[in-house]
C-alpha positions as CSV (number, residue, x, y, z in Angstrom):
1,M,15.5,-30.3,6.7
2,A,16.4,-33.7,8.8
3,L,12.8,-34.7,10.6
4,Q,13.0,-35.4,14.2
5,G,10.1,-37.5,15.7
6,P,8.3,-39.3,17.1
7,F,6.1,-39.8,14.2
8,V,3.2,-41.8,14.0
9,V,2.1,-44.0,11.0
10,V,-1.1,-45.3,10.7
11,A,-2.3,-48.1,8.4
12,D,-4.2,-51.2,8.7
13,H,-1.4,-53.1,6.4
14,P,2.1,-52.8,6.7
15,A,3.4,-49.5,5.1
16,P,7.4,-50.2,4.8
17,D,7.8,-47.5,2.0
18,V,6.5,-44.7,4.3
19,V,8.4,-45.9,7.2
20,E,11.8,-46.2,5.4
21,A,11.3,-43.3,3.7
22,L,11.0,-41.4,7.2
23,Q,13.8,-43.3,8.8
24,M,16.0,-42.4,5.3
25,A,15.0,-38.6,6.4
26,G,16.1,-38.8,9.9
27,A,12.9,-39.6,11.6
28,F,13.2,-41.2,14.8
29,P,11.4,-43.2,16.4
30,V,8.5,-44.1,13.9
31,I,5.4,-45.6,15.6
32,E,3.4,-48.2,13.6
33,T,-0.2,-48.2,14.8
34,N,-3.4,-49.5,12.8
35,W,-6.3,-47.4,13.0
36,A,-8.5,-49.0,15.8
37,D,-5.3,-48.4,18.0
38,A,-4.4,-45.2,16.5
39,A,-6.0,-42.9,19.0
40,A,-4.2,-44.8,21.8
41,A,-1.2,-44.8,20.4
42,L,-1.2,-40.7,19.5
43,G,-2.8,-40.2,22.8
44,S,0.8,-41.8,24.5
45,V,3.4,-39.6,22.9
46,E,3.6,-36.1,21.8
47,P,4.2,-36.5,18.1
48,E,5.8,-34.2,15.6
49,A,3.3,-35.6,12.9
50,L,0.7,-37.7,11.9
51,V,1.0,-40.0,8.6
52,L,-2.0,-41.6,7.2
53,A,-0.5,-43.9,4.9
54,E,-3.5,-45.6,3.7
55,P,-7.2,-45.1,3.9
56,C,-9.1,-46.8,6.9
57,G,-9.6,-50.4,6.0
58,D,-12.7,-51.0,7.8
59,P,-15.5,-48.8,6.1
60,A,-18.0,-49.6,8.5
61,R,-15.9,-47.9,11.4
62,S,-14.0,-45.4,9.4
63,K,-15.3,-42.7,10.9
64,E,-15.4,-44.0,14.3
65,Y,-11.7,-44.4,14.2
66,A,-11.2,-40.9,12.4
67,H,-13.5,-39.0,14.9
68,A,-11.3,-40.6,18.0
69,L,-8.0,-39.6,16.2
70,E,-9.5,-36.1,15.6
71,E,-10.5,-35.7,19.3
72,C,-7.2,-36.8,20.2
73,L,-5.6,-34.1,18.1
74,I,-7.8,-31.3,19.5
75,A,-7.3,-32.3,23.1
76,K,-3.7,-32.0,22.6
77,S,-2.4,-28.3,23.5
78,G,0.9,-27.0,22.1
79,A,2.2,-26.6,18.8
80,F,0.5,-27.3,15.5
81,T,0.9,-30.9,14.8
82,P,0.6,-31.4,10.6
83,V,-1.4,-34.7,9.5
84,I,-0.4,-35.8,6.0
85,A,-2.9,-38.2,4.7
86,R,-2.8,-40.7,1.5
87,S,-5.8,-40.7,-0.2
88,H,-7.8,-41.7,-3.4
89,E,-7.7,-39.4,-6.2
90,D,-11.6,-38.9,-6.0
91,G,-12.2,-39.4,-2.4
92,A,-12.2,-37.1,0.7
93,A,-9.8,-37.3,3.1
94,A,-9.9,-39.5,6.1
95,L,-10.0,-36.6,8.6
96,P,-11.2,-32.5,7.9
97,D,-8.4,-30.1,6.9
98,V,-5.4,-33.1,6.3
99,L,-2.7,-32.6,4.1
100,A,-3.6,-35.1,1.5
101,V,-1.6,-36.9,-1.0
102,S,-2.6,-39.3,-3.6
103,A,-2.1,-42.7,-3.0
104,S,0.0,-43.2,-5.8
105,V,2.7,-40.8,-5.2
106,P,5.8,-42.3,-4.1
107,P,6.7,-41.7,-0.3
108,S,9.5,-39.2,-1.3
109,R,6.7,-36.7,-1.9
110,I,5.3,-37.7,1.5
111,V,8.6,-36.6,3.1
112,Q,9.0,-33.4,1.3
113,R,5.1,-32.2,2.1
114,L,6.0,-33.3,5.7
115,A,9.2,-31.2,5.9
116,A,7.0,-28.3,4.3
117,A,4.3,-28.6,7.4
118,L,6.8,-29.1,10.3
119,R,8.6,-25.7,9.1
120,I,5.1,-24.2,10.2
121,R,5.3,-26.3,13.5
122,T,8.8,-25.2,14.3
123,L,7.6,-21.6,13.9
124,H,4.9,-22.0,16.1
125,N,7.0,-23.5,18.8
126,T,9.4,-20.5,18.3
127,V,6.3,-18.4,18.9
128,L,5.2,-20.4,22.0
129,R,8.3,-20.0,23.4
130,R,9.3,-16.5,23.0
131,A,5.8,-15.7,24.2
132,E,6.5,-17.7,27.7
133,T,9.6,-15.6,28.1
134,L,8.3,-12.4,27.8
135,I,5.4,-13.1,30.1
136,A,7.9,-14.7,32.7
137,C,9.7,-11.1,32.5
138,G,6.6,-9.5,33.3
139,E,6.2,-8.2,29.3
140,T,2.7,-7.8,28.0
141,V,2.2,-10.3,24.9
142,P,-0.2,-9.3,22.4
143,E,-3.1,-11.9,21.8
144,M,-2.7,-14.4,18.8
145,P,-6.0,-14.0,16.6
146,D,-8.4,-16.7,17.2
147,C,-10.3,-16.7,13.7
148,D,-9.8,-19.1,11.7
149,P,-6.9,-18.7,9.3
150,L,-9.0,-19.0,6.0
151,E,-10.8,-15.8,7.1
152,E,-7.3,-13.9,6.3
153,A,-6.5,-16.0,3.3
154,T,-6.0,-14.7,-0.4
155,V,-5.7,-16.9,-3.0
156,L,-4.6,-16.1,-6.8
157,V,-6.4,-17.4,-9.7
158,A,-4.4,-17.8,-13.0
159,G,-6.4,-18.4,-15.9
160,R,-8.0,-17.5,-19.3
161,G,-9.9,-21.2,-20.4
162,R,-13.1,-22.3,-19.9
163,S,-12.3,-23.3,-16.5
164,Y,-11.5,-19.8,-15.0
165,P,-14.8,-18.6,-14.3
166,E,-16.2,-21.7,-12.3
167,L,-12.7,-21.6,-10.4
168,A,-12.5,-18.3,-9.6
169,V,-16.2,-18.7,-7.7
170,A,-15.3,-22.1,-6.2
171,V,-12.4,-20.1,-4.5
172,G,-14.2,-17.0,-3.9
173,E,-16.6,-18.7,-2.1
174,C,-14.0,-20.0,0.7
175,V,-11.1,-17.0,0.9
176,G,-10.0,-13.8,-0.5
177,L,-9.6,-14.0,-4.4
178,V,-6.7,-12.3,-6.8
179,G,-7.6,-13.1,-10.5
180,A,-4.9,-13.1,-12.9
181,L,-5.9,-13.6,-16.7
182,S,-2.1,-13.7,-17.8
183,I,1.1,-15.2,-16.0
184,E,2.9,-11.5,-16.2
185,S,-0.1,-10.2,-14.0
186,A,0.1,-13.6,-11.8
187,A,3.8,-12.8,-11.4
188,R,2.6,-8.9,-10.0
189,A,0.4,-10.2,-7.6
190,L,2.7,-12.8,-6.2
191,N,5.6,-10.0,-5.8
192,A,2.8,-7.1,-4.3
193,R,0.7,-8.9,-2.5
194,D,0.3,-11.6,0.9
195,I,-0.7,-14.7,-1.3
196,D,-1.5,-18.1,0.4
197,G,-2.4,-20.3,-2.4
198,L,-2.1,-20.4,-6.0
199,V,-4.2,-22.1,-8.6
200,I,-2.9,-22.6,-12.4
201,G,-6.4,-23.0,-14.3
202,D,-6.3,-23.6,-18.3
203,G,-5.6,-21.7,-21.1
204,F,-1.7,-21.2,-20.4
205,G,0.6,-23.3,-22.9
206,P,3.2,-25.3,-21.2
207,R,6.3,-23.3,-21.6
208,I,4.4,-20.5,-20.0
209,V,3.3,-22.9,-16.9
210,E,6.5,-23.9,-16.6
211,A,8.6,-20.6,-16.5
212,L,6.4,-19.6,-13.8
213,L,6.8,-22.3,-11.9
214,M,10.4,-22.5,-12.7
215,A,10.3,-19.0,-11.4
216,L,8.7,-19.9,-7.9
217,A,11.3,-22.7,-7.3
218,E,14.2,-20.6,-7.6
219,D,12.5,-18.0,-4.7
220,A,12.9,-19.1,-1.4
221,R,9.6,-16.9,-0.3
222,F,7.5,-19.3,-2.3
223,R,9.3,-22.9,-1.4
224,D,6.0,-23.7,0.5
225,L,3.5,-22.0,-1.6
226,P,0.2,-24.2,-1.8
227,I,-0.1,-24.5,-5.8
228,A,-2.4,-26.3,-7.5
229,M,-3.2,-27.3,-11.3
230,L,-5.9,-28.1,-12.8
231,G,-6.3,-30.7,-15.9
232,G,-3.3,-31.2,-18.3
233,Q,0.2,-30.6,-18.4
234,Q,1.3,-33.4,-15.8
235,D,4.6,-33.7,-17.5
236,V,5.6,-29.8,-16.3
237,A,4.1,-30.5,-13.1
238,E,6.2,-33.5,-12.2
239,K,9.4,-31.4,-12.7
240,F,9.1,-29.4,-10.4
241,Y,7.9,-31.5,-7.3
242,A,10.8,-32.0,-5.6
243,Q,11.5,-28.2,-5.4
244,L,7.8,-27.2,-4.6
245,P,6.2,-30.1,-2.0
246,N,3.0,-27.9,-2.3
247,L,2.4,-28.3,-5.8
248,D,-0.4,-30.6,-6.8
249,R,-2.1,-31.4,-10.1
250,V,-5.7,-32.2,-9.9
251,A,-7.8,-33.5,-13.1
252,E,-11.4,-33.8,-11.3
253,G,-12.5,-30.4,-11.4
254,P,-12.7,-27.1,-9.5
255,D,-15.0,-28.6,-6.5
256,L,-12.6,-31.5,-5.5
257,L,-9.6,-29.0,-6.5
258,V,-10.4,-26.6,-3.7
259,A,-11.5,-29.1,-1.2
260,R,-8.1,-30.8,-1.2
261,F,-6.2,-27.4,-1.6
262,L,-8.0,-25.4,1.3
263,P,-6.1,-27.3,3.9
264,F,-3.0,-26.1,2.6
265,V,-4.0,-22.7,2.2
266,R,-4.9,-22.8,6.0
267,V,-1.5,-24.0,7.0
268,H,-0.1,-21.0,4.6
269,A,-1.9,-18.6,6.2
270,F,-1.3,-20.2,9.7
271,G,2.4,-19.7,9.0
272,Q,2.2,-16.2,7.7
273,R,0.0,-15.5,11.1
274,L,3.1,-16.8,13.0
275,A,5.4,-14.9,11.1
276,R,3.5,-11.6,11.8
277,M,3.3,-12.7,15.5
278,L,6.6,-13.4,15.9
279,K,7.8,-10.0,14.5
280,S,5.6,-8.4,17.2
281,L,7.0,-10.4,19.9
282,D,10.4,-9.3,19.0
283,A,9.3,-5.9,19.2
284,K,7.9,-6.5,22.3
285,G,4.1,-5.5,21.4
286,V,5.3,-2.4,19.1
287,I,3.8,-4.2,16.1
288,D,0.3,-5.2,15.6
289,P,0.3,-8.9,14.9
290,N,-2.8,-8.8,12.8
291,T,-1.3,-6.2,10.1
292,G,2.4,-5.6,10.5
293,L,1.8,-2.1,11.2
294,L,2.4,-0.4,14.7
295,A,-0.2,-1.1,17.4
296,N,-2.7,1.4,17.8
297,E,-1.6,2.9,20.9
298,V,2.0,2.8,20.0
299,F,0.7,4.4,17.1
300,W,-0.5,7.4,18.9
301,R,2.7,7.7,21.1
302,D,4.8,8.1,18.3
303,L,2.2,10.5,16.4
304,N,2.3,13.1,19.5
305,R,6.3,12.8,19.4
306,A,6.5,13.0,15.6
307,V,4.3,16.2,16.0
308,D,6.7,17.5,18.8
309,D,9.8,17.2,16.8
310,A,8.1,18.9,13.5
311,E,7.4,21.9,15.4
312,K,10.8,22.0,17.0
313,R,12.9,21.5,14.2
314,G,10.3,23.1,11.4
315,V,9.9,20.2,9.3
316,G,6.8,18.8,7.5
317,L,4.4,16.4,9.0
318,S,1.5,15.0,6.9
319,I,-1.2,12.3,7.6
320,A,-3.8,10.6,5.7
321,R,-6.6,8.6,6.6
322,F,-7.6,5.6,3.9
323,S,-11.1,4.2,4.3
324,F,-12.9,1.8,2.2
325,E,-16.4,2.0,1.2
326,N,-18.5,-0.8,2.6
327,G,-15.1,-2.7,3.5
328,D,-14.9,-5.5,5.8
329,R,-12.4,-6.8,8.1
330,R,-11.0,-8.8,5.4
331,I,-10.1,-5.9,3.1
332,S,-9.0,-3.8,5.8
333,L,-6.4,-6.4,6.7
334,D,-5.4,-6.9,3.5
335,A,-5.0,-3.2,2.5
336,A,-3.0,-2.5,5.8
337,R,-0.4,-5.4,4.9
338,L,-0.2,-4.0,1.4
339,L,0.4,-0.5,2.8
340,G,3.0,-1.5,4.9
341,R,4.8,-2.7,1.9
342,L,4.6,0.2,0.1
343,M,5.8,2.9,2.8
344,R,9.1,4.4,3.4
345,Q,10.8,3.5,6.3
346,V,10.7,6.6,8.1
347,D,6.8,6.6,7.9
348,F,4.4,5.0,10.1
349,A,0.9,3.8,10.1
350,C,-2.1,2.0,11.9
351,R,-5.3,0.4,11.5
352,E,-8.4,1.7,13.2
353,A,-11.2,-0.3,14.9
354,D,-13.5,1.0,12.1
355,N,-11.4,-0.4,9.6
356,S,-9.6,2.7,8.2
357,I,-5.8,3.2,8.2
358,F,-4.0,6.6,9.5
359,A,-0.4,7.0,7.8
360,V,1.7,9.4,8.8
361,F,4.6,11.0,6.5
362,T,7.2,12.5,8.3
363,E,9.4,15.4,6.8
364,T,7.0,15.6,4.2
365,D,4.8,18.9,3.2
366,L,1.4,19.0,1.5
367,R,2.6,18.6,-2.0
368,A,4.9,15.9,-1.7
369,A,2.2,13.9,0.6
370,H,-0.5,14.4,-2.1
371,V,1.9,12.2,-4.4
372,I,2.4,9.9,-1.9
373,T,-0.9,9.2,-1.3
374,R,-2.0,9.2,-4.8
375,R,0.4,6.6,-5.5
376,I,-0.7,4.3,-2.5
377,A,-4.4,4.8,-3.5
378,A,-3.8,4.1,-7.1
379,L,-1.9,0.7,-5.7
380,L,-4.3,-0.3,-3.0
381,K,-7.1,0.0,-5.9
382,N,-5.1,-1.7,-8.7
383,A,-4.3,-4.6,-6.4
384,M,-7.2,-5.3,-4.1
385,L,-9.8,-7.2,-6.3
386,A,-12.4,-9.0,-4.5
387,A,-15.0,-11.4,-6.1
388,E,-17.6,-9.6,-5.1
389,R,-16.0,-6.0,-6.5
390,P,-14.7,-6.9,-9.7
391,N,-13.6,-3.6,-10.6
392,G,-11.7,-3.0,-7.5
393,V,-12.4,-1.6,-4.0
394,E,-13.2,2.1,-3.6
395,T,-10.8,3.7,-1.3
396,A,-11.1,7.3,-0.4
397,V,-8.4,9.0,1.2
398,T,-8.3,12.4,3.1
399,L,-5.4,14.3,4.0
400,A,-3.9,16.9,6.4
401,T,-0.6,18.7,6.7
402,L,0.6,20.0,10.0
403,K,0.2,23.9,10.6
404,P,2.1,26.1,13.4
405,T,-1.3,26.4,15.3
406,D,-1.8,22.6,15.1
407,N,-1.6,20.1,17.9
408,V,-2.5,16.2,17.4
409,D,-6.2,16.8,18.4
410,T,-6.5,19.2,15.7
411,L,-4.4,17.4,12.9
412,I,-6.7,14.4,13.4
413,A,-9.9,16.5,13.4
414,R,-8.7,17.9,10.0
415,V,-8.0,14.4,8.5
416,V,-11.1,12.6,9.9
417,G,-13.6,15.5,8.5
418,G,-11.1,16.5,5.7
419,V,-11.5,16.3,2.0
420,A,-10.1,14.1,-0.2
421,P,-7.0,15.6,-2.1
422,G,-8.5,17.2,-5.2
């Protein structure tokens, strides 16, 4: 995508390579400033992005300058503003949560990574404009979740070498974790789940890793997926830098990998949140932006209609309740999003405040509903692996089907107090 400015480039020494690369990509205007004046320069414009072309050259005042920049970014309202920062391989980035690149990478990599981040900014702008339009028309707009996107993020860790346990622990302490001991398992998880980042550990041969990266590069769904490779196989990674802008290779160990990787995961999870929010806005609030399922009040309205329709037409209708033993909000959201992928177009569902999920299967008798719920429960158990639950998440399912004497209240009473299908 062509870059449209303004862009602020921060460096104490001239950075003609970065500026030229940005201009070649269509960026205009490009504002160059040093670290001492960076906050003032940032405050004078509404930049599309900020590029820290080199670490601060004044170690004594680097924290002061970085803090001023951070405060300026926080004060700005509006769409997400990406910050790309060159940093040393073994050093921390100048600002927290910046998208770090190695100081040795060519400027073209900075432009590629910037273009990927700007796609999130564009999506954010679209959501903000759509919400403003609906509010002006008197429509009720669902609220954007205000929690850290990392609280909802899921990272896939693939590996089977010595580093895998340490990687899994380091990632699992920060975000939701899906583990894969084979590339085949990793591929299945990528297709079945909402994955916000992929970590490739050791234990796989170059050809296997190359095949996985090629598959990701050829699929538009994974174009901007954050991917971190630990250790060797630098030649393999370099082949895909152009197609996968958020692919990085980190050789220093799991802790540094996670520290540099998490900001990319946060941005990707934020993008996923924006996509759900946009879908909700397009549906004028019918869809819950947290789960992608029906909003709670819409679900109950549609359930009443479905029960009336089933009684008039004499067709079947079944409802299932999925609950998760000791499940928290993250598990419930993860299950809801996965359930949305598994359900038929004619069915509908919602997530309740107690973290349970109701799913309605229209024109479905008890026998067919048993088959559907068993399949969904099995897929939830197999897919929803967490670091603290290596054997999966226990999913309890209760099921009820509409009887001639039923209304919505009696149907719900039976499914809430029912017995799991035998």
